[in-house]
Structures are given as C-alpha cells and as structure tokens.
N, C-alpha and C positions, 0 to 999 in steps of 0.2 A: 605428357601429362602433367608434370610438375611446371614445366615451362607455361602451360595453359592457365594453370593456378594462378601463377605470380602475375601474369597478365590480367587476370580477372581481380586479384587483389588491388594492383594499382589503379585499375578502371573505377574500383570501387571507391579508392582513396580519391580519386578527382573529382567524382560526383560529391564526396563529401564534402571536400573542400571549395567546391563551386558553390554547392548549400549554404557552408559557413560564411562565406564571403558574401553571396546575398543576402543575408541576415544582417552581417555586420554594416552593409552599406544600406540597409533601411530599404532593398528592394524586394525582401520577402518576409512574411512572419507568418504565423499560424491562420491557418486555412488559406495561404496562398497558394496558386499554382505553380507548377514546376513549367518549365519549357517541355514540348513535344519530345518524345525520344529521339527524332531525326536531327531536330534542333541541338539537343543536349549533346549528341554525335559530334556534329559539327563544330559546335563551341567548344569542344573538350578534347577533339580529334581521337574520338576511340571509337570501334564498333558499335555498331546498335544492340547487337546481342550483350555486347558488355554492359552497356548502358542499363537494358532489360534486365540485367543479372544483378548489376547494382540496385536497381529500383526495387526488384524483389526483396532482397537483403534488408534496403532500409524499411521496406513496407513490415517485413518480420521483425524487425527491431522497434516499429512503432515511430519511427523518426516521420514517414508520409504514409498517406493512404491513398490506395488506387483504387478509384472508381471505375468501372469498365464502361468504357465508350466517353467518359468525361476529362480522364486524365489523373494526374498524380498531383496531392495536395500535401502541404506541409501539416502535420498535425502534432507532433511533441507528446504522444501518447507513450512515454518511457515504461507506464505504468503495468501496461500490457504484458510487455517483454520480461518485466519484472515478476509479474503473477504467474508466467508460464516457466521461467526457471526455477523459483522457488516452488513451484508444484512439484517440478520434474525431479528435484533435489529431495524434496521430501518421499516422492514414490520411488525414487533410487536408493533409498536408505541413506542418503548424505547426511539429512539431517532429521531431528526425531522432534517429539514432543517437549522433551526436556530443553532442548535447544531453541524452540519456539517460545517456551516461556520464558528463558532468559533474555530473549531477544525482546520479547512483547514487555518485560517489566522494564528494562532499560528506557526504550521507546515510551513507554506510556508515562514512566517517572518524569522524562524530558517533556512530552507534550503535557502533561498537566502543570508542570512549573512554567511553561511558556503560557499556558492558558492563564494562570493567574495573572500575569501582566496583558494578556489581550483579548480576554473575553468579553462578551458585550451582554447588557442586560436580557436581550431576548434571548439571547443563547444559555444563560443561566436560568431564565424560566422554562426554556424546555427541557433542560436537563432535570429540573425539579419535577416536572410533568412525566419525564420518562421515569425516574426512581420510584415515583410514586405507583406507577403501572408494574414497574419490575416487581415490586414487593407483593403485588396482589395477585399477578395472573400466573395461569397453569406453567408448567415447566418449559411445554413447548414454546408459549409465546415469549418466556422468560429469555430464550436462547436470541429471539429477534431483537428483544429489548436491551438485552444485555450488550450485543452489537452496536445499537444504535447509541447507546450511552458513551461508550468507549471510542466511537468514531468520531462523536458530537464532542468530546473532551479534544480529541486529537484535531478535528477541525477548528476549534476554538484559539489552539494553540499558534496559527496562521502560518504554520511552517509547512511550506510545501514538501519538502523532501521527507518530514515525518509522517505525514499522510499518506503520501505516496507508497511509503515500505508497509505502513500499517494495512493499506488497500491492496499490496501486494501479497502480502501474506493471507489475505482473507480466506480464500479458497482451502488454506490448510486450517485458519485458524477457524472456520464456522463447525467444521468437524471438532476440533479440539475444544471448542468451547460446549459442544452438545454435549460430548462424551464425559466431560469433566464437571458440566453443570449439573449433569444425571447423578453423579456419585456424590457433590458436594450438597444438592438437594435433600438426597436421601437421608440425611441427618440435622437433627435440628440445630445442634451446635455450629456446624460447619454453614450452616443457612444463615444462621445470625450474624457470624464473622463476617460472611461477604456482603449481607446487608449493611452492618455496620461499616464496611470499608467503601460501599458506592457512597453512604451519607457523609463521610468524612471527605470523601474526594469533593462533593459539593460544598461542604461548608468550607474548605480550603479555599474554595474560588470565591466567594462570597465573603469571607474576611482577610483575603488575600494571606494566608497563612501557608508559607512554603515547607516550612518544618511538619505542619498537620499532612500535606500532599505527599510527603514522604513516608510518612508513618501510615498511610493510608493506601498509598501503592504496594507497600512492604505488607501490609496486612493482608491484601487482596492477594497476592502472588505466594505469599508463605501459604496460604490454606491451599492454592493450587498445586504448590510442590509437596506438599504433604500426602496429597490424593496421587500424584504421580509416583511416588515412594511406594504407596498401598496398593497400587496398581501395575504390576511388572509389566502388563500387556501394553501400557502406552509408551 
C-alpha cells in the first residue's frame, strides 16, 4: 500500500512538472488542452491509471478542469481550492470569526491602500453609487451591497492574490457579514459609525489619503471587534 502511494505521488509530480514545462515553453496557457491520458502515459512513462489519478488530483486543486468527453484543460482556478480549504477549516473549528475579522482587517487595509494608487474614475463612481444605496436600503439588501462595496475596493487594488484570498473567504464571510450587520444595525450609534467608515474609505480613494484609509479601515473593524466581544456565540 505504501509503495503504491509513493508511485502515485511520483506520477503526480511528473504530470505537474510536465505542465510547468509546457507553460514555460509557451506551449500551454489558460484554456489550453492537455494531451489525452494515453499520450501523457507514453510521454511520461507512467501507467494510464497513474495519469488518471494525477488528473483527478489536479482537478480538485483547481489546476485543470476535466470536461467529460472533451478532455482536460488548464484553468488555474486555485481560488476554488482556497474556498473549500477555508470553509472546512471553519467548519472544523480550526478558525473562528475573530480570526476571520483579523485577516479581513489586514487584507482590506492593504486592498484599500493599493486601490488608492490604482483605482479608476468609473470604479470610484460605482463605489459612490453602492455606498449611497447601502445607507438607504433594508438590512437584507445591505448585506449584499456591503459585500459589493468591499469587493469593489479589493478589485480596484489590482492585486490578484488579495482578491483571490478575499473571495476564498467569501463563503464564510457571507454569514459573518449577515450576523454582524444584524447586530451593528440594531443600534443607531454603531450604524452611524459603520456608515462613517464607508464614507471615509471612499473619501480616501478620492483624495488619495492613505492615512485616512488606515483610519477608516480601523474604524470599520473596531466596531466589528466590539460586537464580537459582546456576542460570545461568534
């Protein structure tokens, strides 16, 4: 059993190395089709079963996507694997809402400061409309708009890794935002602080003021941390 496992690991490594080499050589890019299993077996000197296991592993990882009857294509959808990993960590109680809040604070701080340098006028205008709606709509709509606002800022950072990690957390964050927003919006003072933080985020983007950006993000997550301490169930 151990020997068979080692063979599968070596076969997987051969397939990975082959894909890397093809990318480096310019022969394979996102959307490109991999050779058929039989061809890979002959090229790499491994069994078709080993190729099949390697392909299945790479599919789970998000490196490729397998289309039944059509073949295997390079996708680079690593975000999918991150989503599943983060979700399982949360469900297995390896991470909690406090840790999510800490990670979000750091990531969104970086996203906002990067966005100050990279945001476009149309992106600013979209954020302005989102904030205007966010301050008027009902709580259920606010949850959606809040996500759009923060994603819009992350997207404006133009940093693929920041965007991918924030998106990977989204399945957990969606419930996180809903629960916290329900509590935050239950009091006028905390609701006012949250709206002020959003307004200051936007202002920091317009005025290119990174000090204001730091202040706005900290104001936003300080109110979340207060609610986390008040609600032991989180």
